[in-house]
C-alpha positions as CSV (number, residue, x, y, z in Angstrom):
1,M,-0.4,7.6,35.1
2,A,-1.1,5.7,31.9
3,F,0.7,6.7,28.7
4,R,-1.4,6.9,25.5
5,F,-0.3,7.1,21.9
6,F,-1.8,6.7,18.4
7,H,-0.3,4.3,15.9
8,T,-0.9,5.0,12.2
9,A,0.9,4.2,8.9
10,D,0.6,3.9,5.2
11,W,-1.2,7.2,4.4
12,H,0.1,7.2,0.8
13,L,-0.7,10.8,0.3
14,G,-0.8,11.7,-3.4
15,Q,-1.9,8.3,-4.6
16,T,-3.5,8.2,-8.0
17,F,-6.0,5.3,-8.2
18,H,-6.6,4.2,-11.8
19,E,-6.0,7.9,-12.8
20,Y,-8.3,9.2,-10.2
21,D,-6.9,11.6,-7.5
22,R,-7.4,10.6,-3.9
23,D,-6.7,13.9,-2.2
24,H,-10.4,14.4,-1.2
25,E,-10.4,11.1,0.6
26,H,-7.1,11.8,2.3
27,G,-8.4,15.2,3.3
28,R,-11.5,13.7,4.9
29,F,-9.4,11.1,6.7
30,L,-7.1,13.8,8.2
31,E,-10.1,15.9,9.3
32,W,-11.5,12.9,11.1
33,F,-8.1,12.0,12.6
34,L,-7.6,15.5,13.9
35,D,-11.0,15.3,15.6
36,C,-9.9,12.0,17.2
37,L,-6.7,13.5,18.5
38,I,-8.6,16.4,20.0
39,Q,-11.2,14.1,21.6
40,K,-8.8,11.4,22.9
41,Q,-5.9,13.7,23.9
42,P,-3.1,11.2,23.5
43,D,0.5,11.9,24.6
44,A,2.1,10.9,21.3
45,L,1.4,10.2,17.7
46,L,3.5,7.5,15.8
47,L,3.4,7.4,12.0
48,A,5.3,4.3,10.8
49,G,6.2,5.1,7.2
50,D,4.7,5.6,3.7
51,V,3.6,9.1,4.4
52,F,3.5,9.7,0.6
53,D,2.8,7.3,-2.2
54,T,5.9,8.2,-4.3
55,I,9.4,9.5,-3.6
56,N,8.4,12.6,-5.6
57,P,5.1,13.6,-4.0
58,S,3.1,16.3,-5.6
59,A,2.8,19.8,-4.2
60,V,-0.8,19.1,-3.3
61,A,0.2,16.0,-1.3
62,Q,3.0,17.8,0.6
63,R,0.7,20.7,1.4
64,R,-1.9,18.2,2.7
65,F,0.8,16.7,5.0
66,Y,2.3,19.9,6.4
67,A,-1.1,21.6,6.8
68,F,-2.2,18.6,9.0
69,L,0.9,19.0,11.1
70,G,0.3,22.7,11.5
71,Q,-3.3,22.1,12.5
72,V,-2.2,19.5,15.1
73,R,0.4,21.8,16.5
74,M,-2.1,24.7,16.9
75,T,-4.8,22.6,18.5
76,L,-2.6,20.2,20.5
77,P,0.6,22.0,21.3
78,G,1.7,19.3,23.8
79,L,1.3,16.3,21.4
80,Q,4.6,14.6,20.5
81,I,4.8,13.4,16.9
82,V,7.3,10.8,15.6
83,I,7.3,10.1,11.9
84,T,9.5,7.5,10.0
85,A,10.0,6.9,6.3
86,G,8.6,3.9,4.5
87,N,9.7,2.3,1.3
88,H,7.5,4.7,-0.8
89,D,9.1,7.7,0.8
90,A,12.3,9.5,0.0
91,G,13.8,9.4,3.4
92,S,16.2,12.3,3.0
93,R,13.5,14.5,1.6
94,L,11.1,13.5,4.3
95,E,13.5,14.6,7.1
96,A,14.8,17.7,5.2
97,P,12.7,20.1,7.4
98,S,13.5,18.3,10.6
99,A,15.6,21.2,12.0
100,L,12.4,23.3,11.9
101,L,10.0,20.6,13.0
102,D,12.1,19.4,15.9
103,S,11.5,22.7,17.5
104,L,7.8,22.0,17.3
105,N,8.2,18.5,18.9
106,I,7.7,16.8,15.5
107,H,10.5,14.4,14.9
108,L,11.2,12.9,11.4
109,V,13.5,10.0,10.9
110,G,13.9,9.2,7.3
111,T,17.4,7.7,7.0
112,I,20.0,5.7,8.8
113,Q,23.0,7.8,9.5
114,K,26.5,6.5,10.2
115,T,29.9,7.8,11.3
116,V,32.9,8.0,8.9
117,D,33.8,4.5,10.3
118,G,30.5,3.1,9.4
119,E,29.0,2.9,12.9
120,I,25.2,3.5,13.0
121,L,24.2,6.6,14.9
122,L,21.7,4.9,17.3
123,D,21.0,7.8,19.6
124,R,19.3,9.9,16.9
125,M,16.7,7.2,16.6
126,I,15.8,7.1,20.3
127,L,13.3,9.7,21.3
128,P,11.9,10.3,24.8
129,L,8.1,10.6,25.0
130,R,6.5,12.3,28.0
131,D,3.0,12.2,29.5
132,A,0.9,15.2,30.5
133,S,2.9,15.7,33.7
134,G,6.2,15.9,31.8
135,T,7.5,12.5,32.9
136,V,9.2,10.4,30.3
137,K,7.0,7.4,30.0
138,A,8.3,5.8,26.8
139,L,11.4,5.7,24.6
140,A,10.5,5.6,20.9
141,L,12.9,3.6,18.7
142,A,12.2,5.4,15.5
143,V,13.5,3.1,12.7
144,P,12.7,4.0,9.1
145,Y,12.5,1.5,6.2
146,L,15.8,-0.3,6.1
147,R,17.7,-0.9,2.9
148,P,20.4,-3.5,2.7
149,S,23.1,-0.8,2.9
150,D,21.5,0.4,6.2
151,V,21.9,-2.7,8.3
152,P,25.0,-4.0,10.1
153,M,27.0,-6.8,8.5
154,V,26.5,-10.1,10.1
155,T,29.2,-12.7,9.4
156,D,28.1,-16.2,8.3
157,A,24.5,-15.2,8.1
158,S,22.2,-17.3,5.9
159,D,20.3,-14.1,5.0
160,P,22.5,-11.1,5.6
161,Y,19.7,-8.5,5.2
162,L,17.3,-10.2,7.6
163,E,20.0,-10.9,10.2
164,G,21.2,-7.3,9.7
165,V,17.8,-5.9,10.5
166,R,17.6,-8.1,13.6
167,A,21.0,-7.0,14.7
168,L,20.1,-3.3,14.3
169,Y,16.9,-3.6,16.4
170,H,18.7,-5.6,19.1
171,A,21.6,-3.0,19.2
172,L,19.1,-0.1,19.3
173,T,17.1,-1.8,22.0
174,Q,20.2,-2.4,24.1
175,R,21.1,1.3,23.7
176,A,17.6,2.3,24.8
177,R,17.8,0.0,27.8
178,L,20.9,1.7,29.0
179,L,19.4,5.2,28.5
180,R,16.3,4.1,30.4
181,D,18.2,2.7,33.3
182,E,20.4,5.9,33.5
183,K,17.7,8.5,33.1
184,Y,14.1,7.3,32.7
185,P,13.3,4.3,35.0
186,E,9.6,4.5,34.3
187,A,9.9,4.4,30.5
188,A,8.6,1.6,28.3
189,L,10.3,0.8,25.0
190,I,8.3,1.3,21.8
191,A,9.7,0.5,18.4
192,L,8.6,1.7,15.0
193,G,9.3,-0.2,11.8
194,H,8.4,-0.5,8.1
195,C,8.8,-4.1,7.1
196,H,7.2,-7.4,6.2
197,M,6.6,-9.9,9.0
198,A,6.7,-13.7,8.3
199,G,3.1,-15.1,8.2
200,A,1.4,-11.8,7.8
201,N,-1.3,-11.2,5.2
202,E,-0.3,-8.9,2.3
203,S,-2.0,-7.2,-0.6
204,R,0.2,-7.8,-3.7
205,D,-1.7,-5.2,-5.7
206,S,-0.5,-2.3,-3.7
207,E,2.4,-3.4,-1.4
208,R,5.7,-3.5,-3.1
209,R,8.0,-6.4,-2.4
210,L,10.8,-4.8,-0.3
211,I,13.8,-6.8,-1.3
212,I,13.7,-8.3,-4.8
213,G,14.5,-12.0,-4.8
214,G,14.9,-12.2,-1.0
215,N,12.8,-13.9,1.7
216,E,12.5,-10.4,3.3
217,A,10.0,-11.6,6.0
218,L,11.2,-10.8,9.6
219,R,10.5,-13.2,12.5
220,P,9.1,-11.9,15.8
221,D,12.4,-12.5,17.5
222,S,13.8,-9.6,15.4
223,F,12.2,-7.5,18.1
224,P,13.5,-8.1,21.6
225,P,10.9,-9.2,24.1
226,D,11.3,-6.2,26.3
227,L,9.8,-4.0,23.6
228,A,6.4,-3.2,25.0
229,Y,5.0,-2.4,21.5
230,V,6.2,-2.5,17.9
231,A,4.3,-0.1,15.6
232,L,4.6,-1.4,12.1
233,G,3.8,0.0,8.6
234,H,3.9,-1.5,5.1
235,L,1.2,-4.1,5.1
236,H,-2.2,-2.5,4.6
237,K,-4.4,-5.0,6.4
238,P,-4.6,-4.5,10.2
239,Q,-3.1,-7.5,12.0
240,A,-1.5,-8.5,15.3
241,I,1.6,-10.7,15.7
242,D,3.3,-12.3,18.7
243,G,0.4,-12.0,21.1
244,G,-0.5,-8.4,19.9
245,R,2.7,-6.6,20.9
246,I,3.7,-6.4,17.2
247,R,1.0,-4.8,15.1
248,Y,0.2,-3.4,11.7
249,C,-2.4,-0.7,12.0
250,G,-3.3,-0.8,8.3
251,S,-3.9,2.0,5.8
252,P,-6.5,4.7,6.3
253,I,-8.1,4.2,2.9
254,P,-8.2,1.2,0.5
255,L,-5.3,1.4,-1.9
256,S,-6.4,-1.3,-4.3
257,F,-9.4,-3.5,-5.0
258,S,-7.8,-6.4,-3.2
259,E,-8.3,-4.2,-0.1
260,L,-12.0,-3.8,-0.7
261,D,-13.0,-5.6,2.5
262,Y,-10.1,-4.5,4.8
263,P,-11.0,-2.7,8.0
264,H,-9.4,0.8,8.0
265,Q,-8.5,2.2,11.4
266,V,-6.0,3.9,13.6
267,L,-4.9,2.3,16.9
268,L,-5.1,4.0,20.2
269,C,-2.6,2.3,22.5
270,T,-2.5,2.7,26.2
271,L,0.3,1.5,28.5
272,H,-1.1,1.1,32.0
273,P,1.3,0.7,34.9
274,S,-0.8,-2.2,36.2
275,E,-2.8,-3.5,33.2
276,G,-0.1,-3.4,30.7
277,L,-0.8,-2.8,27.0
278,V,-4.4,-2.1,25.8
279,V,-5.1,-1.5,22.1
280,E,-8.3,0.1,20.9
281,P,-9.0,0.1,17.1
282,L,-10.8,3.3,16.0
283,P,-12.6,2.6,12.6
284,I,-12.1,5.3,10.0
285,P,-15.3,6.3,8.1
286,K,-15.0,5.5,4.4
287,T,-15.3,8.4,2.1
288,A,-15.4,6.5,-1.2
289,H,-16.4,2.9,-1.3
290,L,-15.0,0.2,-3.8
291,I,-17.4,-1.9,-5.8
292,R,-16.6,-5.0,-7.7
293,I,-18.9,-6.6,-10.3
294,P,-19.3,-9.4,-9.9
295,K,-18.2,-9.7,-6.3
296,A,-16.2,-12.8,-7.2
297,G,-14.9,-14.2,-10.5
298,A,-16.1,-12.8,-13.8
299,A,-19.4,-12.5,-15.6
300,K,-20.5,-12.3,-19.2
301,M,-21.3,-8.9,-20.7
302,D,-25.1,-9.1,-20.4
303,E,-24.8,-10.1,-16.7
304,V,-22.3,-7.3,-16.0
305,L,-24.7,-4.7,-17.6
306,R,-27.6,-6.1,-15.6
307,R,-25.7,-5.8,-12.3
308,I,-24.6,-2.3,-13.1
309,G,-28.2,-1.4,-13.8
310,E,-29.0,-2.6,-10.2
311,I,-26.6,0.0,-8.7
312,A,-28.7,2.6,-6.8
313,A,-28.1,5.9,-8.7
314,D,-27.0,8.9,-6.7
315,P,-25.6,11.6,-9.0
316,S,-25.6,14.1,-6.2
317,V,-22.6,12.5,-4.6
318,P,-19.5,14.8,-5.0
319,L,-16.9,13.4,-7.4
320,G,-14.3,12.8,-4.7
321,E,-16.8,10.6,-2.8
322,Q,-18.2,8.6,-5.7
323,P,-17.6,4.8,-5.4
324,F,-14.9,3.2,-7.6
325,L,-16.0,0.4,-9.8
326,E,-14.0,-2.7,-10.9
327,V,-15.7,-4.7,-13.7
328,N,-14.6,-8.3,-14.3
329,V,-16.0,-9.5,-17.6
330,V,-15.6,-12.8,-19.5
331,N,-13.6,-12.2,-22.7
332,D,-15.6,-14.5,-25.0
333,G,-14.7,-12.7,-28.2
334,P,-13.5,-9.4,-29.5
335,D,-15.9,-6.6,-28.6
336,P,-14.6,-3.0,-29.3
337,S,-17.9,-1.6,-27.9
338,R,-17.4,-3.2,-24.4
339,R,-16.1,-0.2,-22.6
340,H,-18.6,2.2,-24.3
341,R,-21.5,-0.1,-23.3
342,I,-20.4,-0.2,-19.7
343,E,-19.9,3.6,-19.6
344,Q,-23.3,4.2,-21.1
345,E,-24.9,2.0,-18.4
346,L,-23.1,4.0,-15.7
347,I,-24.5,7.4,-16.8
348,G,-26.3,9.1,-13.9
349,K,-25.1,6.5,-11.4
350,G,-22.6,8.6,-9.6
351,V,-20.0,5.8,-9.9
352,R,-16.4,6.1,-11.2
353,L,-15.3,3.3,-13.6
354,A,-11.8,2.5,-12.4
355,V,-10.9,-0.6,-14.4
356,I,-12.3,-3.3,-16.7
357,R,-10.6,-6.6,-16.2
358,Q,-11.0,-9.2,-19.0
359,H,-11.0,-12.9,-18.1
360,Q,-10.7,-16.0,-20.2
361,P,-13.7,-18.3,-20.2
362,A,-13.7,-20.7,-17.2
363,E,-13.4,-23.9,-19.2
364,E,-10.1,-25.6,-19.4
365,T,-7.7,-24.2,-22.0
366,P,-7.4,-26.5,-25.0
367,P,-4.1,-27.3,-26.6
368,I,-3.1,-24.7,-29.1
369,H,-3.1,-26.1,-32.6
370,S,-2.3,-24.6,-35.9
371,A,-4.9,-24.1,-38.6
372,T,-4.1,-27.6,-40.0
373,G,-4.9,-29.2,-36.7
374,T,-1.4,-30.1,-35.7
375,P,0.4,-28.8,-32.6
376,Q,2.1,-25.5,-33.3
377,V,5.9,-25.6,-33.3
378,L,8.6,-23.1,-34.2
379,A,9.0,-22.7,-37.9
380,D,11.1,-20.7,-40.4
381,L,9.5,-17.2,-40.8
382,S,9.3,-17.7,-44.6
383,T,7.0,-20.6,-44.1
384,L,4.4,-18.9,-41.9
385,D,1.0,-18.1,-43.4
386,P,-0.7,-14.9,-42.2
387,E,-4.1,-16.5,-42.3
388,S,-3.0,-19.4,-40.2
389,L,-1.2,-17.1,-37.7
390,L,-4.4,-15.1,-37.2
391,Q,-6.5,-18.2,-36.8
392,D,-4.1,-19.6,-34.3
393,A,-3.9,-16.4,-32.3
394,F,-7.7,-16.0,-32.3
395,R,-8.3,-19.6,-31.2
396,E,-5.7,-19.2,-28.4
397,K,-7.3,-16.0,-27.1
398,Y,-11.0,-16.7,-27.5
399,R,-11.1,-20.5,-27.8
400,T,-13.3,-20.4,-30.9
401,D,-12.7,-20.2,-34.6
402,L,-11.9,-17.0,-36.4
403,P,-15.1,-15.3,-37.7
404,Q,-15.4,-15.3,-41.5
405,E,-15.7,-11.5,-41.7
406,L,-12.3,-11.1,-40.0
407,L,-10.7,-13.6,-42.4
408,V,-12.2,-11.7,-45.4
409,A,-10.8,-8.4,-44.0
410,L,-7.4,-9.9,-43.6
411,R,-7.5,-11.2,-47.2
412,E,-8.5,-7.7,-48.5
413,L,-5.6,-6.2,-46.5
414,L,-3.1,-8.7,-47.9
415,A,-4.4,-8.1,-51.4
416,T,-4.0,-4.3,-51.1
417,E,-0.5,-4.7,-49.7
418,A,0.4,-7.0,-52.6
419,V,-0.8,-4.5,-55.2
420,D,1.1,-1.6,-53.5
421,S,4.2,-3.8,-53.4
422,T,4.0,-4.5,-57.1
423,A,3.4,-0.9,-58.0
424,S,6.4,0.2,-56.1
């Protein structure tokens, strides 16, 4: 009999996107996902980290998570659920209710636990998974996000952290092999992880670097070859590594504008006795789309307003489903009315303005010179002239000369300040 499981990760419940709440989108995703589980009737669900967006998730986010688990348990009482912590999660907080949830066949592994002698407790991370007949068909190696203090010490390692991660997965796999050979001869070995693989594509806007200053990218040989499948979280773009046995499923919703064109999906994985591993991506319907104006680069203000005007208006769309808009505008001079003009153009469009990014003009940046035309160098503060400083700063930022009206305003300000100083 084939063994089927879902692989998902990086839910980031509770995320605030440019000050907009994402709870409605997450709610729609979880409604859709529950329907998928009911329809496909898998044997297990694996969630590989970053359940929440922050280590202190809101009450709304936590209610969303536990309500989903409750709905799954009521509708699919036989489904086994394995959840590990990601780098965004507080591992100890995530697994705090594990004594209760274990009784419901929901297993949370948020931390690495050790004996008083520093030995890692491997057995608590190995979870038997059964098919509909009750036969153990897989052993889940539930590894949470690993911090440097979590991994074994490897002597003479060029990168102690990466080698420590590799050593932990190899030791855990060896322990799972022994358990399989003793008790579960039909079981495949499936690992979970929350990490960064070498050569994988990442979104720097929304994926935190895991180890500051380190290489941090694992090689495929960190996962022994007899692992039938490695279910990873952390990178939000779905991708397959090492022939497809190592996979990122991706995030269920776009978490930054750099993820605008990412496919969003969950993976339905089937281990056939004869066919081996078969992976089926199930696309997640988008609740709120992301729009970027222009689609690439930046445009001048008039062009930006023209393109906003071309957006098909649909004010009937509920707030939580309205598209998010990123505007990239050429910063060709100070314009305090820029945001107001964009907001006015968006009235009635049913679009949420998320961010306005200002870009310098495309032409090459000229050397920065002082107002006298000579290269600017460090000088004694007493020799600096406010007019020259303002002219230099304006020229550096906008690549044009200071408008006369600003120069006049500065002189009036300096004159007022001088009178006040004399009076005092």
